N, C-alpha and C positions, 0 to 999 in steps of 0.2 A: 747663073743659068742652073749649076749643079743645085742651088738650093729652091729653087722653084724646082724642078724635077722630083724635089726629095718632100715638099711641101705638095705637090699635086700626087706623091705617092703614099704619105700620109693621109691623105683625103680620099683618096680610091680606097683603101684598105678601113678607114672610116665609116666609109658610106656601106661598102660589103658588108660590115659586121653589124653595123644598124638594121641592114635590110635583112639578113638571116638571123636575127633575134628571135629567139623563141615567143611565141603567140603566149597573152597571159595565162598560168595557169596553176593549178594546184596542186603541189606533189606529195606523195610521202617518202619520205626516209628511210631506206633499209639496206641497210651493211654497204654502205657508203654509194646506194644507187638513186637515183630518184626515179619514183614511178608517177606517171600521169594518172591525178583521178579523173580527168576526162578520160582517159584510154580505158580506165576498170570500169567505167560507166557504159561508155561505149561496149563495152564485151558485157557489159549485164553482171558482174561482180559485184558481189555486195562487199562496199567498202570497211565499212563499219565493223562486219562480222572480223572481214580477214586480216585488217590491220589497225583497230581500235581511230582514235582520235588523236595519242600523243606523238605523233611523228611527223607533222605535216608543216609544209612549207609553200614558200608561192615563190613564182617568179613573173614580170611584166608588172604594168598596172593596177595596185591594189586594188582601185576603184573596179576596175575589171573584172577582175578576180572575186571580189565581194558580190559582182553580181551573177558569175558563173552561180556562186555557192547560192544564191539566194532564188536562183533559176532550178537547181537540183534541190532545195527543198520544197521548192511550187509543184515541180513535174516530177519527179524521181525519187523512189524508197531504196534507193542503190547506195547512196549516199550515208543514209541517218540511220537507215532501220537496220536490223541484227538478225541474228536467227530463231531468238526466244522472244524477238520486241526488239525494242530502237530506243532513237532517241528525235523527239519532236524540235527542230530550229525554234528557241522565244525569240532570241536576238542576235542583230550580226551587226557589231559596231568597228569603225578603223581606227586604230587610237594614233592621231597623229603626230610622230616625234620630230626629233630634230633632224637625225641620220637618217631613220628608218619609220617606216611604219607599220603597225601589227594589227592581226586583225583579232577581235574577241569576241567569240561564238557562244553564246548563252543556250545550253542545249537542257528539255526538258525529259526524264526518265519516261516511256510510255507504259511501264509497266508499273511503276510509283509513281502517281503523279506527285507533284511537289518537290520534289530531288533532281536537285540542279547541278548540273554539271559546267562549269567555263574552261574554256578550250584556248589559251593563245596562239594564232600562228605567225610565225614572223618569215622573214625576207629568207630562202635558201641561200648557204651559206659555201656554192659550189661553182 
């Protein structure tokens, strides 16, 4: 009886944590905190100007996060643009590894066409 109650408690906790997990999203890691890129875009903040591209990570399903990023590329200048120019998304690729997946984003400078930048986005480690 005791083991059945323990098993039930474990299943309850696991189920509760699974339903409260965060939606797939891209984040900026800054000073130990995760800042939602979707939240920044919703607040009409220019992500590239404020944060650059060096400190991104993602949580959730990598395919859904990539789809969000592609949607931002198609519909919003707030992720890729900069104060005096910005970047155009050239390609977005999921690198499927054994233990984790990375996103490789290739950008082209809008001011200097032909100048490319590759950004690797890994899962958040928090």
